[in-house]
C-alpha positions in Angstrom: -74.5 197.4 0.8 -76.5 195.7 -1.5 -74.1 193.2 -2.5 -73.4 192.2 1.1 -77.4 191.7 1.2 -77.6 189.7 -1.9 -74.4 187.3 -0.7 -76.6 186.9 2.6 -79.7 186.2 0.6 -77.9 183.6 -1.7 -76.1 182.0 1.5 -79.7 181.4 3.2 -81.3 179.9 0.4 -78.1 177.6 -0.1 -78.3 176.1 3.5 -81.5 174.1 3.3 -79.7 172.4 0.4 -76.6 171.5 2.2 -78.5 169.8 4.9 -79.6 167.7 2.1 -76.4 166.3 1.0 -76.3 162.5 -0.1 -73.2 160.4 0.2 -72.4 156.8 -1.0 -72.4 155.8 2.5 -74.3 156.7 5.1 -75.1 156.1 9.0 -72.9 153.9 10.9 -70.0 152.2 9.3 -69.5 148.5 10.0 -65.5 148.1 9.8 -63.6 145.1 9.0 -60.8 143.9 7.0 -59.7 140.9 5.4 -56.0 139.5 3.5 -55.0 135.9 2.2 -53.0 134.3 -0.5 -54.0 134.1 -4.2 -52.7 131.4 -6.8 -53.5 132.4 -10.5 -53.5 130.1 -13.3 -53.0 131.9 -16.6 -50.7 132.1 -19.8 -47.7 134.6 -20.7 -46.5 134.3 -24.2 -49.1 131.4 -24.9 -47.3 129.4 -22.5 -48.5 128.3 -18.8 -48.0 130.8 -16.1 -48.1 130.4 -12.4 -48.8 133.8 -10.5 -48.8 133.7 -6.6 -49.4 136.7 -4.3 -52.1 138.3 -2.3 -54.2 141.3 -1.5 -56.6 142.8 1.6 -57.4 145.7 3.2 -60.6 147.7 4.5 -63.8 146.1 4.6 -66.8 148.4 4.6 -70.1 147.2 5.6 -69.3 143.6 4.9 -69.4 144.5 1.2 -67.0 147.2 -0.2 -63.3 146.6 0.0 -60.3 148.8 -0.7 -56.7 148.0 -0.1 -53.9 146.7 -2.3 -52.5 143.4 -3.8 -49.3 142.1 -5.7 -48.5 139.3 -7.5 -45.6 137.8 -9.3 -44.5 134.9 -11.8 -43.6 131.8 -10.0 -42.5 129.3 -12.5 -40.1 129.1 -15.0 -40.6 130.7 -18.6 -37.8 130.9 -20.9 -37.3 134.2 -22.9 -38.3 134.1 -26.4 -35.8 133.4 -29.3 -35.5 137.3 -29.9 -34.4 137.9 -26.1 -32.1 134.7 -26.1 -30.2 136.1 -29.5 -30.1 139.6 -28.3 -28.7 139.2 -24.9 -26.4 136.5 -26.3 -27.5 133.8 -23.5 -28.1 130.5 -25.5 -31.4 129.2 -24.3 -30.8 130.2 -20.7 -33.1 133.3 -20.3 -35.7 133.2 -17.7 -38.9 135.8 -17.8 -39.2 137.8 -14.5 -42.8 139.5 -14.3 -44.8 141.0 -11.6 -47.4 143.6 -10.6 -49.4 145.2 -8.0 -51.4 148.2 -6.9 -55.0 149.4 -5.8 -57.4 146.8 -5.3 -61.4 147.3 -4.9 -63.8 144.9 -4.4 -67.7 144.7 -4.0 -69.0 141.6 -2.2 -72.8 140.5 -2.8 -74.8 139.3 -0.4 -72.2 138.4 2.0 -74.1 136.6 4.8 -75.3 133.9 2.1 -73.4 130.7 2.3 -72.3 131.1 -1.6 -72.3 134.6 -2.9 -70.6 136.6 -5.4 -67.9 139.2 -5.7 -66.5 141.5 -8.3 -63.1 143.2 -8.0 -60.6 145.3 -9.9 -56.9 145.9 -9.7 -55.3 149.3 -10.9 -51.7 149.5 -10.5 -48.3 148.8 -12.4 -45.9 146.0 -12.8 -42.1 145.2 -14.0 -40.9 142.7 -16.4 -37.2 141.4 -16.5 -34.9 138.8 -17.4 -32.8 136.3 -15.4 -30.4 133.4 -15.6 -32.4 130.3 -15.1 -29.9 128.8 -12.8 -29.3 132.0 -11.0 -32.8 133.6 -10.2 -32.2 135.9 -7.2 -33.2 139.6 -6.0 -32.3 142.1 -7.6 -32.0 140.4 -11.1 -28.6 139.5 -12.5 -26.3 142.5 -13.1 -26.0 141.2 -17.0 -29.6 142.3 -17.5 -29.8 146.3 -17.1 -32.6 146.3 -19.1 -36.3 146.6 -17.5 -39.7 147.8 -18.4 -42.5 149.1 -16.1 -46.0 148.9 -17.2 -49.7 149.8 -16.4 -51.7 146.9 -15.2 -55.4 146.8 -15.1 -57.3 143.4 -14.0 -61.0 143.1 -13.3 -62.5 139.9 -12.0 -65.3 138.2 -10.6 -66.0 135.0 -8.7 -67.8 132.9 -6.4 -67.0 132.5 -2.6 -68.0 130.0 -0.1 -68.4 130.9 3.7 -66.1 128.2 5.4 -66.4 129.9 8.9 -66.9 133.3 10.4 -63.5 134.2 9.6 -62.4 132.0 6.5 -63.7 132.3 2.9 -62.6 130.5 -0.4 -63.2 132.3 -3.5 -62.6 131.0 -7.0 -63.0 133.0 -10.0 -61.4 134.8 -13.2 -59.7 137.7 -14.2 -58.4 139.5 -17.3 -54.8 140.9 -17.0 -54.6 144.0 -19.5 -51.0 144.9 -19.5 -50.0 148.5 -21.3 -46.8 150.2 -22.0 -44.1 147.1 -21.8 -40.9 148.3 -23.6 -38.3 145.0 -23.8 -36.8 143.1 -26.2 -38.7 140.0 -26.7 -42.1 140.3 -24.9 -44.9 142.8 -25.7 -48.3 143.9 -23.9 -50.4 141.2 -25.8 -48.1 138.6 -24.7 -48.2 139.8 -20.9 -52.0 140.1 -21.2 -54.4 137.2 -20.9 -57.1 135.7 -18.8 -56.5 133.9 -15.3 -58.2 131.3 -12.8 -57.9 132.4 -9.3 -58.0 130.7 -6.0 -58.2 133.0 -3.5 -58.0 132.2 0.4 -59.6 135.0 2.8 -58.8 135.3 6.4 -60.3 138.4 8.6 -63.2 140.1 10.1 -66.2 140.1 7.6 
């Protein structure tokens, strides 16, 4: 009986505390969303790399976005000498690289004509090789070797409100790659800074 009384007393004392719970987002939530293409100018293995893709998601209270994104290498980067020798292709090997995952973004002062944003991608990528004159999906059967990797890419930018449903964002990010296990390419050679141009369409 004493145990039951003690439990009831503890519950009664805890009830006011429960009513004072605080949350990250409180009150009415203004829902929105956006998506759009992204062009990234970067380097892979100290050579120019053009990556294209896009991202988008759910926009909460005009400021916080949670969604997803993905990007892939669009220009031709020849495989390293080590890879060419290992696969016996002469000078006919092209690097394939892509990644994607969860995208988080915070938009500061979104109603201002020009404002800022900070973002981060947390996900995974894949790297492989293919013949330069025969680039199609899936990769050429002669190259069974492939590697997956972890990718973390934080970034920041400046954003211009063009119309109520269209924005242009220019910024920079750093692509951190870990876990690559493929002949002729390393984590350090896949990791680098990027200059990004994004076109956003949606309800902001």
